[in-house]
Backbone bond lengths (Angstrom), bond angles and torsions (degrees), N, CA, C in turn:
res aa  C-N    CA-C-N  psi(-1)  N-CA   C-N-CA  omega(-1)  CA-C   N-CA-C  phi
1 M - - - 1.409 - - 1.591 106.71 -
2 P 1.312 120.08 124.95 1.446 119.76 179.54 1.517 109.62 -70.14
3 R 1.298 115.57 139.88 1.435 124.78 165.58 1.410 111.63 -80.54
4 Q 1.396 116.54 148.65 1.347 117.28 -176.68 1.661 110.04 -114.42
5 T 1.257 107.69 141.30 1.492 118.79 -174.31 1.558 112.67 -117.40
6 L 1.183 115.60 136.23 1.474 122.02 -179.77 1.541 108.74 -101.87
7 T 1.324 120.15 134.34 1.391 123.31 169.60 1.505 112.64 -76.62
8 P 1.537 114.66 120.55 1.383 113.77 -178.65 1.580 113.63 -54.27
9 P 1.397 113.22 145.72 1.429 117.56 178.15 1.599 105.26 -66.45
10 H 1.417 114.24 167.62 1.308 123.89 178.08 1.727 105.90 -74.55
11 S 1.197 110.77 162.68 1.615 115.09 175.90 1.528 106.92 -67.88
12 A 1.279 112.86 142.53 1.459 121.64 175.68 1.520 106.85 -68.56
13 P 1.378 116.40 142.21 1.483 122.06 -178.79 1.501 111.19 -70.48
14 S 1.384 112.31 145.44 1.384 122.32 -176.51 1.641 110.33 -71.08
15 H 1.306 120.12 150.99 1.456 119.66 178.68 1.584 110.42 -80.21
16 N 1.344 119.15 -17.78 1.447 131.72 172.52 1.428 116.93 -90.51
17 P 1.319 123.36 146.51 1.420 123.89 174.28 1.504 109.70 -54.43
18 A 1.224 125.10 143.54 1.422 129.99 171.32 1.466 113.37 -62.08
19 P 1.293 119.51 144.65 1.490 119.98 -176.55 1.448 113.84 -49.53
20 H 1.395 119.96 -39.77 1.452 118.51 -172.96 1.489 112.55 -84.62
21 C 1.335 119.95 4.63 1.487 123.19 -176.03 1.582 106.31 -98.55
22 H 1.289 116.75 120.45 1.457 119.96 -167.95 1.525 109.66 -103.91
23 S 1.323 118.90 -3.87 1.437 125.26 168.59 1.380 116.61 -126.73
24 A 1.228 121.07 -111.59 1.403 129.96 -177.56 1.546 107.90 -62.76
25 P 1.224 125.13 151.05 1.407 128.18 173.26 1.464 110.71 -60.13
26 C 1.342 120.28 144.47 1.438 123.85 -177.49 1.604 106.52 -75.63
27 A 1.249 108.97 140.55 1.538 114.40 179.80 1.495 109.14 -89.44
28 H 1.425 115.39 124.83 1.481 120.32 -178.02 1.512 103.14 -109.62
29 P 1.305 111.22 150.14 1.514 115.79 176.79 1.569 108.05 -72.45
30 A 1.325 109.74 155.96 1.500 112.55 176.92 1.566 110.44 -67.33
31 P 1.223 112.16 153.99 1.484 116.87 179.68 1.494 109.26 -61.14
32 D 1.368 112.34 138.00 1.528 122.46 179.06 1.458 108.27 -92.11
33 T 1.363 117.91 98.99 1.412 121.22 -177.82 1.568 111.41 -95.48
34 H 1.290 123.13 15.96 1.406 127.68 179.13 1.348 111.56 -96.53
35 P 1.429 120.66 144.60 1.393 122.52 171.07 1.354 118.40 -58.34
36 A 1.330 126.36 149.63 1.412 128.67 177.73 1.535 107.59 -61.95
37 P 1.348 119.64 148.81 1.400 129.26 -169.15 1.613 108.96 -54.74
38 D 1.277 116.91 -31.27 1.482 120.20 -172.67 1.528 107.61 -95.51
39 A 1.399 120.91 11.64 1.513 121.68 176.90 1.535 102.26 -142.36
40 P 1.363 116.73 80.75 1.439 119.58 -179.36 1.467 107.40 -67.33
41 A 1.357 114.14 157.62 1.425 117.45 177.50 1.560 108.50 -67.32
42 Q 1.422 111.00 143.62 1.472 115.98 -177.25 1.558 115.49 -70.67
43 H 1.210 115.09 117.84 1.621 120.76 177.53 1.416 110.51 -87.09
44 P 1.365 119.18 143.15 1.463 120.28 179.04 1.478 114.70 -55.44
45 A 1.415 119.35 -28.17 1.443 123.86 -179.68 1.556 111.19 -61.69
46 S 1.380 114.76 -24.45 1.567 115.84 -179.46 1.463 110.22 -86.17
47 L 1.306 126.54 0.52 1.389 129.20 -167.96 1.704 105.93 -88.85
48 T 1.192 116.68 125.68 1.508 119.59 179.44 1.571 115.09 -83.11
49 V 1.319 105.06 127.79 1.513 114.38 -173.60 1.582 110.54 -114.70
50 L 1.256 122.53 128.43 1.387 130.24 -175.12 1.630 106.62 -114.31
51 T 1.244 123.05 132.83 1.466 123.30 172.57 1.557 108.82 -138.25
52 V 1.338 114.68 142.83 1.355 123.67 169.83 1.405 115.38 -125.96
53 R 1.388 121.99 133.36 1.461 127.67 -166.82 1.479 105.80 -125.20
54 P 1.471 119.50 85.15 1.448 123.21 -177.24 1.494 107.59 -82.54
55 A 1.278 115.86 116.46 1.576 123.18 -171.45 1.499 108.00 -77.58
56 S 1.453 117.06 -35.25 1.384 117.52 -177.37 1.494 116.23 -137.13
57 G 1.304 114.71 21.09 1.430 124.24 178.07 1.583 111.20 132.09
58 L 1.438 105.91 -177.59 1.508 111.23 -173.22 1.516 107.17 -153.20
59 S 1.289 120.91 130.45 1.530 123.78 174.65 1.490 109.46 -118.34
60 G 1.283 112.87 175.13 1.533 116.85 176.43 1.583 108.88 -66.22
61 D 1.189 119.31 -40.54 1.552 124.47 175.26 1.455 108.04 -57.41
62 M 1.251 125.56 -40.89 1.376 125.72 -174.35 1.570 112.69 -73.27
63 L 1.310 110.73 -37.32 1.388 117.84 172.28 1.547 115.24 -64.98
64 L 1.178 111.32 -43.70 1.418 119.04 177.99 1.505 115.21 -59.37
65 S 1.370 110.47 -55.65 1.474 115.24 -179.29 1.569 114.08 -66.06
66 G 1.296 116.66 -28.11 1.436 115.97 -178.78 1.453 111.57 -74.30
67 L 1.428 117.35 -35.65 1.541 121.95 177.96 1.557 108.30 -71.89
68 A 1.273 117.80 -36.28 1.539 119.83 175.10 1.409 110.96 -65.52
69 A 1.371 122.15 -37.74 1.412 121.61 -176.02 1.529 113.72 -73.55
70 L 1.446 116.84 -31.94 1.339 118.61 171.30 1.526 118.14 -67.10
71 L 1.376 114.42 -21.39 1.458 119.10 177.32 1.445 108.48 -97.28
72 D 1.278 119.28 4.79 1.478 119.93 176.20 1.392 118.97 56.34
73 L 1.384 114.25 34.84 1.566 121.50 -173.51 1.523 112.28 -78.85
74 D 1.263 114.64 135.21 1.525 118.88 173.80 1.473 105.69 -96.85
75 A 1.347 111.02 -178.73 1.500 122.48 -172.43 1.627 111.43 -59.39
76 P 1.508 115.24 -48.89 1.531 111.78 178.39 1.491 113.69 -58.57
77 A 1.337 114.39 -38.54 1.557 118.89 179.05 1.496 109.87 -57.72
78 L 1.393 113.95 -52.21 1.442 112.38 -178.04 1.570 113.07 -63.35
79 D 1.256 114.13 -42.08 1.535 114.64 172.53 1.483 119.29 -53.87
80 A 1.453 111.65 -35.76 1.500 114.48 -179.82 1.578 108.42 -70.16
81 L 1.326 115.86 -39.54 1.460 117.93 -177.80 1.495 108.31 -73.54
82 T 1.437 123.17 -42.12 1.458 118.60 169.73 1.472 117.89 -52.43
83 D 1.352 118.24 -37.61 1.490 121.59 179.87 1.410 112.74 -64.46
84 E 1.375 118.86 -13.73 1.563 120.19 178.14 1.611 102.32 -68.21
85 L 1.240 126.67 -21.94 1.429 124.27 -175.82 1.540 111.31 -71.14
86 R 1.341 112.55 -20.76 1.476 120.06 -179.91 1.511 108.79 63.70
87 L 1.237 117.92 37.00 1.564 117.69 173.54 1.496 105.08 -122.19
88 P 1.312 117.52 99.12 1.477 117.70 -179.24 1.430 121.68 -53.02
89 A 1.331 118.37 -24.35 1.452 119.08 175.22 1.555 116.66 -69.97
90 L 1.394 115.69 -6.75 1.445 122.67 173.81 1.369 117.14 -89.18
91 H 1.444 116.25 -18.43 1.478 113.24 -175.31 1.545 117.54 -66.09
92 G 1.147 109.96 131.20 1.546 117.98 177.69 1.548 114.27 75.59
93 V 1.265 117.99 15.34 1.422 120.92 -169.88 1.597 107.78 -94.78
94 L 1.252 118.95 -16.70 1.499 124.42 -170.73 1.508 107.03 -103.64
95 R 1.178 123.26 131.00 1.491 128.68 169.31 1.469 113.47 -139.46
96 L 1.336 112.98 138.20 1.464 120.41 175.84 1.514 103.84 -89.14
97 E 1.279 119.84 138.11 1.467 125.99 179.77 1.503 112.34 -130.39
98 A 1.328 116.11 142.02 1.476 121.57 175.40 1.538 106.71 -71.76
99 R 1.395 113.92 135.28 1.465 119.16 174.55 1.573 111.33 -132.25
100 Q 1.270 109.23 156.50 1.503 116.30 177.79 1.536 111.56 -130.01
101 V 1.262 118.47 121.90 1.440 123.08 178.59 1.661 107.35 -121.39
102 N 1.394 111.21 118.90 1.488 113.87 -179.30 1.566 109.75 53.60
103 G 1.353 112.86 39.22 1.478 115.92 177.04 1.422 118.63 76.46
104 I 1.384 119.55 1.99 1.441 123.85 178.64 1.494 115.61 -103.39
105 A 1.234 115.30 121.37 1.518 117.86 -172.43 1.480 110.28 -74.38
106 G 1.291 115.93 146.55 1.516 120.59 176.39 1.571 104.50 -162.04
107 V 1.273 114.40 -161.85 1.506 120.62 -171.60 1.585 104.56 -137.44
108 G 1.363 112.55 144.24 1.425 117.45 171.44 1.555 108.00 -135.90
109 C 1.265 119.61 178.43 1.442 122.01 177.49 1.553 114.00 -127.44
110 H 1.211 118.36 143.34 1.411 121.97 177.20 1.569 110.69 -121.87
111 I 1.257 115.24 123.84 1.480 121.92 173.18 1.388 113.22 -107.43
112 D 1.440 118.06 114.70 1.492 126.15 -168.16 1.633 103.98 -96.69
113 L 1.308 113.83 82.95 1.401 118.67 175.10 1.637 105.01 -130.65
114 P 1.378 119.46 148.92 1.438 120.10 165.80 1.560 108.15 -69.59
115 H 1.337 118.08 152.75 1.389 124.47 -175.26 1.692 99.57 -66.58
116 E 1.305 116.59 133.05 1.482 118.04 171.61 1.446 116.95 -106.64
117 H 1.293 118.73 134.75 1.379 126.05 -167.20 1.678 106.19 -103.32
118 S 1.246 118.89 -0.90 1.484 117.05 176.06 1.409 116.93 -63.53
119 H 1.330 117.61 156.23 1.410 119.71 178.78 1.506 110.32 -110.13
120 R 1.342 124.93 139.37 1.459 123.47 -177.55 1.635 100.27 -130.85
121 S 1.345 103.54 140.05 1.568 108.66 168.94 1.485 115.26 -87.41
122 L 1.304 115.88 167.03 1.450 115.99 175.03 1.456 115.28 -50.35
123 A 1.418 110.56 -46.30 1.602 113.41 176.28 1.414 115.21 -56.39
124 D 1.338 120.63 -34.52 1.375 124.38 -178.09 1.679 112.44 -65.78
125 I 1.383 105.13 -37.22 1.481 110.27 -176.49 1.557 107.43 -76.96
126 L 1.341 114.81 -39.26 1.501 120.24 -179.61 1.568 109.72 -59.75
127 A 1.365 112.95 -41.01 1.374 121.67 179.93 1.653 109.73 -60.56
128 L 1.334 112.60 -41.16 1.351 117.22 179.17 1.523 112.89 -63.72
129 L 1.238 113.27 -36.79 1.630 117.34 177.38 1.464 107.92 -70.62
130 D 1.405 122.14 -33.89 1.452 122.69 -179.50 1.460 110.59 -58.33
131 V 1.293 115.66 -43.67 1.584 119.65 -177.10 1.549 113.68 -83.69
132 S 1.278 115.36 -7.68 1.584 117.48 -175.32 1.540 104.68 -71.90
133 A 1.222 108.73 170.34 1.542 120.80 176.62 1.571 106.08 -105.31
134 L 1.329 120.20 17.40 1.429 117.96 173.51 1.493 112.41 -62.21
135 P 1.311 115.73 148.42 1.578 117.06 172.28 1.450 108.50 -60.93
136 A 1.495 116.69 155.32 1.316 120.24 -176.90 1.500 115.29 -61.51
137 D 1.389 117.46 -34.58 1.566 112.82 -179.81 1.429 113.62 -71.09
138 A 1.456 122.28 -32.29 1.335 124.95 178.92 1.552 108.20 -73.93
139 A 1.304 124.91 -35.56 1.384 123.16 178.68 1.457 110.05 -71.91
140 T 1.252 124.76 -31.82 1.470 129.53 174.86 1.623 110.86 -62.08
141 L 1.285 112.56 -40.10 1.404 121.52 179.76 1.538 114.06 -71.70
142 A 1.321 117.23 -36.32 1.440 125.91 177.86 1.562 107.06 -71.60
143 R 1.404 116.75 -44.05 1.382 115.37 177.86 1.571 114.05 -59.28
144 E 1.425 115.89 -39.32 1.288 121.16 178.52 1.587 113.94 -63.73
145 A 1.258 111.58 -42.53 1.594 116.97 177.56 1.534 108.75 -57.50
146 F 1.351 112.88 -52.37 1.410 114.28 -176.85 1.605 115.81 -63.59
147 T 1.364 105.87 -41.03 1.494 110.99 172.03 1.552 115.79 -56.15
148 V 1.298 115.19 -46.08 1.579 121.78 172.92 1.515 109.42 -52.76
149 L 1.181 119.77 -53.79 1.508 130.51 178.61 1.557 108.73 -58.77
150 A 1.188 120.33 -45.50 1.508 119.92 -176.73 1.571 109.00 -75.27
151 A 1.327 118.14 -30.37 1.381 114.63 170.66 1.512 119.50 -70.80
152 A 1.318 116.44 -29.48 1.411 126.55 173.78 1.447 112.97 -69.10
153 E 1.362 116.23 -45.81 1.528 119.66 177.12 1.488 110.29 -66.36
154 G 1.428 117.99 -39.72 1.443 120.10 176.30 1.441 114.87 -59.31
155 A 1.443 117.49 -42.38 1.437 119.69 -177.45 1.541 108.25 -66.87
156 V 1.423 120.22 -37.56 1.379 122.56 177.87 1.460 117.30 -61.08
157 H 1.412 114.34 -36.40 1.363 122.34 -178.52 1.457 121.13 -100.50
158 G 1.327 118.84 -0.32 1.324 130.04 -177.58 1.466 116.25 68.60
159 K 1.381 115.36 38.57 1.392 123.11 172.39 1.556 115.73 -121.80
160 S 1.410 112.86 173.82 1.439 115.53 175.99 1.548 102.54 -85.12
161 P 1.299 116.13 157.73 1.494 124.07 175.65 1.509 113.94 -52.90
162 E 1.386 114.12 -35.03 1.617 117.35 175.65 1.531 110.83 -68.45
163 Q 1.361 116.91 -24.50 1.438 113.31 179.76 1.492 117.70 -84.82
164 V 1.241 115.85 -8.46 1.401 125.07 -177.05 1.430 113.79 -69.19
165 T 1.421 120.39 128.66 1.528 122.41 170.94 1.461 106.48 -112.36
166 F 1.305 117.16 133.26 1.465 125.14 -176.96 1.504 106.12 -89.56
167 H 1.420 109.46 139.30 1.499 114.34 179.83 1.550 103.88 -104.52
168 E 1.397 118.87 -93.12 1.348 122.24 176.31 1.562 116.55 -51.36
169 V 1.412 109.19 -41.13 1.443 117.15 -179.46 1.556 114.50 -71.33
170 G 1.307 115.37 -23.01 1.471 112.71 178.03 1.629 110.07 -88.58
171 A 1.289 118.37 -2.22 1.438 122.12 173.62 1.469 115.76 -57.70
172 L 1.285 129.03 147.98 1.415 132.18 -177.40 1.493 111.38 -50.96
173 D 1.353 117.10 -44.05 1.393 120.24 -175.17 1.527 114.61 -64.28
174 S 1.268 116.20 -36.31 1.573 128.50 174.19 1.523 112.94 -64.23
175 I 1.456 111.79 -44.44 1.421 117.79 174.11 1.554 112.35 -60.00
176 L 1.381 109.50 -45.35 1.535 114.46 175.78 1.505 113.97 -61.31
177 D 1.236 115.99 -43.30 1.413 118.02 175.63 1.589 116.61 -50.29
178 I 1.379 104.76 -50.75 1.569 111.27 -171.41 1.525 108.42 -77.96
179 C 1.296 115.57 -39.61 1.501 116.90 -176.42 1.499 109.82 -68.27
180 L 1.389 117.52 -47.69 1.481 113.18 -173.72 1.492 110.37 -81.83
181 A 1.303 121.80 -19.17 1.566 117.94 167.97 1.495 111.13 -63.65
182 C 1.380 113.94 -43.34 1.467 114.35 176.27 1.471 113.68 -61.06
183 R 1.395 121.38 -35.49 1.365 123.28 -175.54 1.559 110.57 -71.96
184 L 1.431 115.10 -33.75 1.486 123.05 179.65 1.632 109.35 -73.74
185 F 1.417 114.57 -37.79 1.461 117.47 -179.10 1.429 109.12 -64.03
186 T 1.328 118.51 -46.82 1.495 121.69 -177.31 1.594 113.34 -68.09
187 Q 1.355 110.90 -22.24 1.580 113.07 176.05 1.524 104.01 -74.85
188 L 1.479 119.46 -42.95 1.360 114.97 -178.47 1.559 111.98 -70.57
189 A 1.226 120.53 -28.11 1.516 131.14 -178.91 1.427 118.43 38.79
190 P 1.436 113.19 63.41 1.492 120.35 -174.77 1.566 102.67 -69.91
191 H 1.462 120.90 140.44 1.340 120.50 165.22 1.601 111.79 -71.76
192 R 1.219 122.92 -22.43 1.419 123.18 176.29 1.614 111.64 -142.86
193 F 1.260 121.55 141.78 1.361 127.38 -177.79 1.607 109.89 -130.67
194 V 1.195 104.97 124.38 1.546 113.11 -170.98 1.555 111.56 -122.50
195 C 1.350 118.18 130.98 1.446 116.27 -179.34 1.549 107.65 -133.87
196 S 1.287 108.92 135.22 1.568 115.52 -175.82 1.558 103.15 -59.85
197 P 1.357 112.35 160.82 1.523 117.14 174.93 1.528 112.50 -56.03
198 L 1.277 118.36 135.04 1.353 124.62 -169.59 1.546 109.26 -74.20
199 P 1.459 116.07 130.27 1.430 116.01 173.36 1.444 114.76 -76.93
200 L 1.375 119.39 132.43 1.503 125.85 -176.56 1.557 107.02 -125.54
201 A 1.369 115.80 142.66 1.524 121.44 177.57 1.472 105.07 -134.45
202 D 1.376 111.93 160.58 1.417 118.30 171.18 1.509 108.83 -84.99
203 G 1.343 115.87 165.73 1.460 117.22 178.04 1.560 105.83 152.48
204 L 1.312 114.42 -155.45 1.529 123.70 177.09 1.527 108.00 -131.82
205 V 1.362 110.55 149.44 1.437 117.90 172.43 1.483 106.85 -131.60
206 R 1.379 116.85 135.69 1.480 122.46 -176.44 1.642 102.55 -91.07
207 C 1.325 114.02 132.46 1.551 121.91 174.54 1.355 110.43 -145.94
208 A 1.364 114.45 -165.01 1.546 115.52 -174.40 1.393 114.03 -71.14
209 H 1.259 119.69 -17.38 1.456 121.31 -177.06 1.668 113.86 -100.76
210 G 1.382 108.19 9.95 1.407 116.67 179.50 1.493 110.74 106.83
211 C 1.409 118.25 -161.25 1.454 119.37 174.29 1.490 112.72 -83.20
212 L 1.468 113.04 129.03 1.586 114.42 175.52 1.483 107.20 -125.80
213 P 1.384 112.25 158.83 1.455 116.94 177.77 1.515 112.26 -64.58
214 T 1.316 120.23 150.45 1.421 123.94 166.98 1.478 112.81 -88.58
215 P 1.417 119.39 146.64 1.481 118.21 -2.40 1.473 108.31 -73.59
216 A 1.269 114.94 152.25 1.465 128.70 178.96 1.557 105.62 -52.65
217 P 1.467 116.84 145.64 1.466 120.28 -171.38 1.510 115.02 -53.88
218 A 1.296 119.82 -45.13 1.464 132.41 172.96 1.610 108.89 -49.81
219 V 1.315 116.44 -50.33 1.443 122.52 -175.97 1.570 108.16 -68.77
220 L 1.379 115.12 -41.59 1.379 119.49 179.77 1.492 111.59 -60.87
221 H 1.306 116.63 -43.44 1.571 120.26 177.94 1.518 108.17 -59.14
222 M 1.330 115.82 -49.69 1.595 117.17 -174.79 1.507 111.70 -73.09
223 L 1.281 122.96 -4.01 1.510 128.15 -179.77 1.628 109.23 -72.43
224 E 1.370 118.27 -22.90 1.399 117.97 177.44 1.535 116.01 -52.97
225 G 1.308 114.30 119.86 1.370 122.08 -174.11 1.621 116.45 87.24
226 V 1.230 116.43 5.68 1.386 124.20 -179.35 1.604 117.60 -105.77
227 A 1.300 119.85 124.67 1.484 120.80 -179.75 1.486 108.95 -71.61
228 V 1.461 115.25 131.57 1.382 118.74 179.21 1.484 111.11 -129.71
229 Q 1.340 115.07 170.72 1.591 117.46 176.48 1.561 101.65 -151.16
230 G 1.384 108.97 157.94 1.446 117.78 -179.54 1.631 109.74 -70.62
231 F 1.383 108.76 152.99 1.526 109.88 177.72 1.603 102.50 -131.40
232 A 1.280 114.49 136.41 1.438 124.04 -178.88 1.601 114.28 -77.69
233 G 1.327 109.90 48.16 1.453 115.33 177.58 1.494 110.46 -142.31
234 Q 1.348 116.52 -161.44 1.500 118.19 179.05 1.474 107.31 -144.10
235 G 1.325 115.50 151.44 1.403 119.84 175.01 1.609 109.53 103.65
236 E 1.401 114.24 -172.75 1.500 122.25 -176.71 1.546 103.77 -77.29
237 T 1.449 109.48 122.07 1.463 113.61 168.42 1.444 117.22 -103.56
238 V 1.384 118.00 -34.46 1.415 127.58 171.47 1.421 116.06 -110.29
239 T 1.253 122.44 130.20 1.464 128.87 -170.95 1.547 107.93 -97.03
240 P 1.232 114.20 150.10 1.491 115.93 173.70 1.532 116.93 -56.72
241 T 1.310 118.55 -34.77 1.477 121.44 173.71 1.424 113.70 -62.28
242 A 1.422 120.32 -44.40 1.385 123.19 176.33 1.522 116.51 -60.72
243 L 1.313 114.46 -44.98 1.416 123.19 178.85 1.457 109.05 -63.25
244 C 1.262 123.81 -50.98 1.433 118.71 -172.52 1.555 106.67 -68.13
245 L 1.193 120.64 -32.90 1.491 123.86 170.06 1.576 113.98 -51.29
246 L 1.369 107.57 -51.69 1.480 116.68 -176.77 1.712 107.90 -60.21
247 K 1.298 110.48 -37.79 1.472 117.77 179.39 1.533 109.81 -66.49
248 A 1.305 113.18 -46.39 1.525 115.95 -177.98 1.474 109.94 -67.09
249 F 1.346 120.52 -31.61 1.553 121.89 175.41 1.405 113.86 -80.94
250 K 1.296 122.81 1.22 1.408 125.28 170.44 1.553 108.48 65.34
251 A 1.368 120.83 41.29 1.357 125.07 -172.16 1.537 111.08 -68.56
252 D 1.225 120.60 134.67 1.427 125.20 163.40 1.673 107.94 -79.69
253 F 1.349 108.59 151.36 1.613 112.82 179.54 1.450 101.97 -117.98
254 G 1.370 116.99 126.36 1.448 119.53 172.22 1.555 111.16 171.17
255 P 1.332 111.34 -163.44 1.565 116.16 179.08 1.484 115.43 -63.82
256 W 1.359 119.20 178.67 1.411 118.95 179.05 1.615 107.22 -64.21
257 P 1.257 120.19 138.23 1.435 126.88 178.73 1.500 107.72 -74.25
258 A 1.319 119.85 150.43 1.555 124.58 172.31 1.524 109.97 -69.59
259 M 1.253 117.40 118.90 1.403 118.84 -178.71 1.556 110.18 -165.35
260 T 1.300 116.45 163.93 1.447 119.87 170.06 1.509 105.50 -99.23
261 V 1.343 112.85 124.96 1.418 119.26 -172.59 1.468 114.28 -80.82
262 R 1.220 124.92 122.63 1.434 129.08 -177.91 1.603 113.50 -98.03
263 K 1.301 117.13 -33.47 1.380 120.53 -173.44 1.555 107.93 -157.00
264 T 1.380 119.23 141.28 1.353 126.16 176.69 1.543 113.56 -132.09
265 R 1.385 119.64 144.68 1.423 121.49 179.95 1.546 105.36 -144.37
266 I 1.331 116.05 163.10 1.442 117.77 -176.59 1.716 98.32 -130.02
267 S 1.301 115.26 126.36 1.540 120.70 175.74 1.596 107.50 -109.84
268 Y 1.288 115.91 137.75 1.455 122.97 174.79 1.510 112.38 -111.09
269 G 1.278 111.10 147.26 1.522 123.76 169.52 1.457 113.33 -95.69
270 D 1.385 114.18 164.18 1.644 118.09 -178.54 1.377 109.73 -81.17
271 K 1.338 124.86 -24.04 1.532 124.49 -177.97 1.636 108.48 -69.73
272 V 1.299 112.46 141.62 1.414 117.03 178.31 1.657 110.17 -118.66
273 F 1.331 105.66 122.99 1.378 115.73 174.25 1.492 115.81 -99.42
274 P 1.354 122.40 138.16 1.425 115.86 -173.35 1.620 110.43 -69.35
275 H 1.249 118.12 132.42 1.444 124.95 170.96 1.551 112.02 81.49
276 V 1.369 115.51 -16.60 1.469 117.52 -171.84 1.551 110.59 -123.51
277 P 1.330 116.74 122.21 1.446 115.53 -177.29 1.625 112.21 -72.36
278 N 1.265 115.55 134.13 1.415 130.42 -177.75 1.582 105.55 -78.38
279 G 1.250 118.74 67.84 1.526 121.90 -175.89 1.457 109.97 -135.18
280 A 1.450 113.78 158.44 1.428 123.25 170.26 1.411 110.90 -125.03
281 L 1.188 121.16 131.58 1.596 127.11 170.70 1.304 110.91 -86.60
282 W 1.372 113.18 138.80 1.394 121.84 -179.29 1.585 112.45 -125.95
283 A 1.396 117.81 143.26 1.467 116.31 177.85 1.597 105.91 -141.93
284 L 1.213 115.01 141.21 1.446 123.41 177.36 1.406 111.27 -126.20
285 G 1.402 117.26 128.02 1.427 120.39 -174.88 1.440 117.94 -159.21
286 T 1.303 119.86 -163.84 1.515 120.52 176.52 1.586 104.99 -119.50
287 A 1.342 109.41 147.40 1.566 118.12 177.83 1.390 111.29 -61.34
288 Q 1.378 113.78 142.77 1.488 120.62 170.70 1.467 111.36 -96.86
């Protein structure tokens, strides 16, 4: 997306005659406050708007597959972006796959890694980002997402973010979800990102600390300032990975934004809710 530059205006005229004027003050032209002809003023209609409408929840995988689908990425392109993490174990583990729910086609993603039980601190993950080949803007977003998550986990367990060790979130698949989602989001580079109110349900979720009520404690902490709505199902609908990404992406929460739609996609998650498709609608367009 081309960045726009403005030609600085001419200096304002002095109130006193210029030193080389021997009689009347020299006449100076009025300051030019208009942009240069080759850099027109930015019009709202040129601003890119992205919205996601999760009907029954949102996970890191659903975010990742939705962003990848909007960019029309194929397997080699995804592998090339994954290799920027410089973790050989991640090469070739991610694949987008066509899915159908209730006869409606969409896309999901599958990450083929064994479940990892190692623990990683925030410092470990930030160090991984420091040695990666991610572009600076994507790495900054990923750092923010992990920092938001560490702050939430720390608040839940009465620790500082630096003392938090990630269990499931520290696994390679979640690192891939967060880092690659940030990479794709910066590639789309929307000026505004809008998410519908997040659907929440009661129930239980199994994690490293045993069974916990939903929303999970870290999700509950991160919900401050987020619009939510009830969901007629049970169990975890919004994952910590998805919510820390929404926070890092500075998502607004509300109705459909006014825009001219240019592209739409549907991403599906793995979880199955009775009678309700576990999918998220995506739309990319320009502001009206």
